[in-house]
N, C-alpha and C positions, 0 to 999 in steps of 0.2 A: 703043550700047556703045562705039564708037570715041571718042565725045566724052568719056566718063568716063576712058578710058585716056590721053587727051591732057592731062588735068589732073594736074599733078605733085603730089607730096606737099607741097612748099612752097606751092603755089597753094592746095591744099585747106586747109592750115593757116592761110594768110592769110585765106581766106574765113571760116573759123571764128572767127578773132580779130576780124574786122570785124563779124561777126554778133553775137558776144558783146559787143563794144563798143557796138553799137547799143542793147542792152538792159541794159547795166551799171548804169545809173541806175534801173532798174526800169521805165522808160517806153519804149514802142516805138510807132513810127508804125503806124497801121492804116488800111485803106481804109474808106470809109463802109459798105460791105457787111459789114464785120467788127464793126461797132458794133451792139449789141443794139437791136431795134426800140423798146423803151420809152425808151431814151436818145434815139434820133433823134426820136421823137414829142414828148418833153418839150422838147428843144432847139428844134425847128422851131416849136413852139407859142409858146415864150418869145421866140424871135428870128426871126420870119418874114422879116426883111429882111437877115439875115446874109449876108456875102460872104466870099470867100477863106477857106473853112473847111478846117481841118486837124484830124485826129483822132489821139489817142494813147491807148494803153492803159497803165495804171500800176497800182501796188499801194500802198495806204495802209492802215496798221494791219492788214495781212494780208488786205485785201479788194481785189478788182479794181474799179478806177474808170476812167472815161473822161473825158479832158480834151479839150475842144474849143476850139481857138483860132480866132478869127474877127474880122472887121471888122463893126461895127454902128454906124450913125449917126455915122460919122467917127471912131470910137474903136476901138482894139485891145482886145479882151476875151478872156477865157478862162473857160469854165464847166466845172466838174467835177461829174460825175454818178456815182451808184452804178450798178451793172449793171442794176438794175431801174428806172432812170429818175428817181431822186430827186436833186434838185439839192443838192449838198453845199456848194459855195462858188463865188463868181465873183471874177475879178480884172479890173481895169480900169486901163489906162494913165492916169497923171496926170503933170503937169509936176513935176519935182523941187521947184520953188519953191512948189508947192501942198502940200507935206508939212507936218504940224503942227510947231510949234517944238520940242516935246520929241523928236520923231523926228530932226529935223535936228541938234539938239544932241548926241544920242546918237551919231549917225553921225560928227560932227566930232570927238567925244572918242575914238571907237574908231579912226577913220581920219583924223587931223588934216590930212594933206596930199593927201587924195583929192578927186576931183571927183565929183559926183553925175551919173551918166550917164542913168539911166532910173529910173522909179518906177511902182509899181502899188499900188493899194489893194485889199486882200483883203476880201471881203464875205461875210457869212453869207447863207443863202437869203432871209432877210427884208430884205436890203439894208443891214443895219447893218455898218459897217466894223469888222472884227476885227483888222486889222493892215496891215502894209505890206511890200513886197518892193522893195528898192532896189539897183540896180547901181552900184557905186562903182569908180573907176579911179584908180590912182596909178602913174604911169609905165607900165610894161608889165603891171602886175598888176591884175587885176580880181576883185572879190568880189560875190556876191549876198548881201545882208544881209536877214534876216527880223526884223521888229520888231513888237511889239504896239502898241496905240494910245497907250500911255503913253511909248513910246520905249525900252522894255526890249528888248535884242537877244536874240532867241530862238535864232537859228542864223546862222552865216556860212559860206558856201561859197566857197572860193578857186577861181577859174577858171584852170586851167593853160594849156590850149590849147583851140581851138575844139571844143566838145562834151565836154570833160573837166572834171570837178569833183573837188575833193579833200574 
């Protein structure tokens, strides 16, 4: 009881703000024990050599999904599963110079003075590439740009500060 009394109203408010900020984007880090068993089974079966595993719970199209970031065979990957363990998509880091010409041209047109920092290819469960996510930087500003395979920009998120997007 004394511990609770020692927490001031500003401290409690600050904790609430921090907590809300951690889930503002819809995703929140979770421990492996908080991930449904079907998700864990599907993931470990598909990626038995995975290392440096991190789990997040998110919501897409009103449904709960689990995003698992990990290292596998020297690559950084992310796999997204439905709560019942069905693979929805995977992402794999690629070198920016490995992007298709149409994607590179669209990025140069939208952000002519930016440099391509990081790139990921997004794949359907069958392994077919469905799009790309590219981090671009111009001066102090950074964006994450989502494109389809033809180079059409689907979404751009401006990164304001570490962990915040607009």
